[in-house]
Backbone as JSON, one array per atom type, in Angstrom:
{
  "sequence": "MDVKYDLSEYIRVLKLASTPEWEEFSMVAKVAGAGIFLIGLLGFLMFAIMSFIPGGA",
  "N": [[0.95, -0.88, -0.09], [1.06, 1.86, -1.14], [1.25, 4.98, 0.41], [1.61, 7.79, -0.53], [1.03, 7.55, -3.12], [-1.63, 6.7, -2.89], [-2.56, 9.11, -1.79], [-2.17, 11.24, -3.52], [-3.84, 10.42, -5.76], [-6.63, 10.66, -4.25], [-6.55, 13.24, -3.89], [-6.5, 14.18, -6.74], [-9.12, 13.12, -7.48], [-10.9, 14.71, -5.76], [-10.22, 17.26, -6.8], [-11.15, 17.17, -9.14], [-13.82, 16.92, -8.67], [-17.21, 18.68, -8.36], [-19.49, 21.19, -6.97], [-22.81, 20.18, -7.45], [-25.23, 21.81, -9.54], [-28.4, 23.78, -8.96], [-30.49, 22.28, -10.07], [-29.63, 19.86, -10.75], [-29.26, 19.03, -8.24], [-31.77, 19.11, -7.23], [-33.18, 17.24, -8.98], [-31.84, 14.8, -8.42], [-32.6, 14.7, -5.64], [-35.23, 14.33, -5.89], [-35.52, 11.85, -7.28], [-34.23, 10.02, -5.43], [-36.15, 10.52, -3.28], [-38.39, 9.65, -4.43], [-37.71, 6.85, -4.66], [-37.38, 5.91, -2.18], [-40.05, 6.25, -1.26], [-41.35, 4.48, -2.72], [-40.08, 1.99, -1.83], [-41.05, 1.97, 0.71], [-43.72, 1.98, 0.5], [-44.01, -0.23, -0.82], [-43.08, -2.17, 1.17], [-45.24, -1.4, 3.23], [-47.53, -2.34, 2.17], [-47.02, -5.21, 2.03], [-46.83, -5.77, 4.56], [-49.64, -5.15, 4.94], [-51.05, -6.93, 3.4], [-50.16, -9.48, 4.56], [-51.12, -9.3, 7.1], [-53.73, -9.55, 6.85], [-53.72, -12.34, 5.87], [-54.43, -15.5, 7.41], [-52.86, -16.49, 10.34], [-50.87, -14.68, 10.08], [-48.84, -11.94, 10.79]],
  "CA": [[0.01, 0.08, -0.19], [1.69, 3.37, -1.19], [0.25, 6.18, 0.97], [1.76, 8.79, -1.24], [0.1, 7.46, -4.42], [-3.13, 6.87, -2.69], [-3.08, 10.54, -1.39], [-2.46, 11.99, -4.7], [-5.15, 9.86, -6.24], [-7.7, 11.11, -3.67], [-6.23, 14.7, -4.37], [-7.0, 14.39, -8.05], [-10.31, 13.29, -7.54], [-11.47, 15.98, -5.11], [-9.86, 18.52, -7.79], [-12.38, 16.88, -10.27], [-15.25, 17.15, -8.05], [-17.74, 20.1, -8.52], [-20.75, 21.5, -6.41], [-24.01, 20.33, -8.48], [-26.13, 22.98, -9.9], [-29.48, 23.47, -8.29], [-31.35, 21.47, -11.08], [-29.08, 18.65, -10.83], [-29.35, 18.39, -7.08], [-33.28, 18.87, -7.15], [-33.59, 16.1, -9.55], [-31.34, 13.71, -7.46], [-33.53, 14.53, -4.4], [-36.83, 13.73, -6.3], [-35.57, 10.58, -7.63], [-34.35, 9.37, -4.14], [-37.26, 10.66, -2.5], [-39.37, 8.64, -4.72], [-37.23, 5.51, -4.46], [-37.77, 5.78, -0.61], [-41.42, 6.22, -0.98], [-41.82, 3.14, -3.38], [-39.81, 0.97, -0.75], [-42.07, 2.23, 2.02], [-44.99, 1.58, 0.07], [-44.15, -1.61, -1.09], [-43.22, -2.64, 2.72], [-46.71, -1.26, 3.89], [-48.48, -3.35, 1.23], [-46.84, -6.63, 2.22], [-47.31, -5.9, 5.86], [-51.11, -5.07, 5.05], [-51.54, -8.3, 2.81], [-49.71, -10.42, 5.72], [-52.03, -9.02, 8.21], [-55.1, -10.46, 6.42], [-53.76, -13.83, 6.05], [-54.8, -16.36, 8.54], [-51.85, -17.12, 10.84], [-49.86, -13.64, 9.93], [-48.37, -11.1, 11.87]],
  "C": [[0.85, 1.24, -0.03], [0.81, 4.4, -0.89], [0.56, 7.31, -0.17], [1.29, 8.55, -2.49], [-1.44, 7.39, -4.25], [-3.61, 8.37, -2.26], [-3.14, 11.39, -2.73], [-3.75, 11.5, -5.82], [-6.46, 10.49, -5.65], [-7.67, 12.75, -4.01], [-6.78, 14.95, -5.59], [-8.44, 14.27, -8.0], [-11.28, 14.3, -6.91], [-11.3, 17.22, -5.86], [-11.08, 18.31, -8.8], [-13.62, 17.14, -10.12], [-15.74, 18.54, -8.01], [-18.9, 19.89, -7.7], [-21.71, 21.28, -7.55], [-24.69, 21.6, -8.28], [-27.54, 22.65, -9.25], [-30.37, 22.54, -8.82], [-31.12, 20.24, -10.92], [-29.3, 18.19, -9.31], [-30.88, 18.26, -6.65], [-33.55, 17.59, -7.47], [-32.96, 14.7, -8.89], [-32.14, 13.49, -6.39], [-34.68, 14.05, -4.92], [-36.57, 12.27, -6.44], [-35.07, 9.42, -6.32], [-35.46, 9.47, -3.29], [-38.4, 9.73, -3.0], [-38.84, 7.19, -4.56], [-37.76, 5.23, -3.05], [-39.24, 5.62, -0.18], [-41.93, 4.92, -1.73], [-41.58, 2.08, -2.52], [-40.7, 1.0, 0.2], [-43.16, 1.75, 1.58], [-45.15, 0.06, -0.05], [-44.16, -2.49, 0.49], [-44.67, -2.53, 3.28], [-47.57, -2.27, 3.41], [-48.25, -4.74, 1.59], [-47.22, -6.68, 3.53], [-48.82, -6.09, 5.87], [-51.65, -6.51, 4.44], [-51.24, -9.49, 3.78], [-50.38, -10.39, 6.71], [-53.39, -9.89, 8.0], [-54.93, -11.91, 6.28], [-53.61, -14.5, 7.07], [-53.13, -16.68, 9.17], [-50.55, -15.91, 10.66], [-49.63, -12.86, 11.21], [-49.46, -10.49, 12.55]]
}
């Protein structure tokens, strides 16, 4: 493990990174929010279905 090489690679990546514009940030936030909502909805539907099946939770 070459620490000098690793640090130079990390610095190179940080120099290439940039702060996203507002439009890009809001799009990523909307997609992430939609994904979280869909996973939660799927979990809730599974819970609701399992609650109605005899012997369920």
